[in-house]
C-alpha positions in Angstrom: 0.1 0.0 0.1 2.4 2.2 1.0 4.8 2.2 -2.3 0.4 2.4 -4.4 0.4 5.6 -1.7 3.6 7.2 -3.2 3.2 6.6 -7.0 0.4 8.4 -6.6 1.6 10.6 -5.4 4.1 10.9 -7.8 1.8 10.9 -10.6 -0.3 14.0 -8.8 3.0 16.0 -8.7 4.2 15.4 -11.8 0.5 16.2 -13.2 0.6 19.5 -11.0 3.6 20.1 -11.5 4.6 19.6 -15.5 8.0 21.9 -15.4 9.3 19.7 -12.8 8.0 16.9 -15.0 9.9 18.2 -18.2 13.3 18.7 -16.5 13.2 15.1 -14.5 12.7 13.8 -17.3 15.0 16.2 -19.4 18.0 14.5 -17.0 17.1 10.6 -17.5 17.4 11.0 -21.1 21.1 12.6 -20.5 21.5 10.1 -18.4 19.8 6.8 -20.1 18.9 8.4 -23.1 15.9 6.3 -24.9 17.9 2.6 -24.9 17.1 1.8 -21.1 15.4 1.6 -17.5 17.5 3.9 -14.8 18.7 1.3 -12.2 20.0 2.1 -8.6 23.4 2.2 -9.5 22.2 5.9 -11.8 21.1 7.5 -8.2 24.2 9.3 -8.4 23.6 10.3 -11.8 20.8 11.9 -11.4 20.1 14.7 -8.5 16.9 16.2 -9.6 14.7 12.5 -10.1 16.0 12.7 -6.3 14.8 15.1 -5.2 11.7 15.1 -7.0 10.9 11.4 -5.3 12.2 12.6 -2.2 9.9 15.6 -2.4 7.0 13.5 -3.1 7.7 11.5 -0.3 7.9 14.7 1.8 4.8 16.4 -0.2 2.2 13.5 1.0 3.3 11.6 3.5 1.0 8.5 3.7 1.6 8.3 7.7 3.0 10.4 10.3 6.8 8.6 10.8 7.1 12.4 13.7 8.0 10.0 16.6 7.4 12.3 19.5 10.3 13.9 21.2 10.4 14.6 25.5 12.0 18.7 25.8 14.9 18.0 28.3 15.7 21.5 29.3 12.6 25.2 28.7 13.3 25.9 25.5 11.8 28.7 23.0 9.8 28.5 19.3 9.3 31.1 17.7 8.6 32.5 20.7 6.4 30.7 22.3 8.2 29.1 25.9 8.7 25.7 25.9 8.1 24.2 29.5 10.9 21.4 30.0 9.0 17.3 30.6 6.5 18.2 27.3 6.9 16.7 25.5 6.0 17.0 21.3 5.5 15.8 17.8 6.5 17.7 14.6 3.5 17.8 12.3 4.2 16.0 9.4 1.3 16.5 7.0 
């Protein structure tokens, strides 16, 4: 299910941002030509495509993968006081 959902997010992103799709396709064509599909060995030569795939996972995460953290010392974030002992969660959505 996770892979299927990530692929759907990728299709949504490519349909929503055709300029990104065109740039990713140009990078693929430049590195691979028309002869073959990319392999994991090609990843280092495809930094833009790699970034697009990572952005798809960040942009629409399928699960809230952020783990809770315990604040050990009093802190401040954007003017908000966070007392020691507070449990905080990152908002992945």
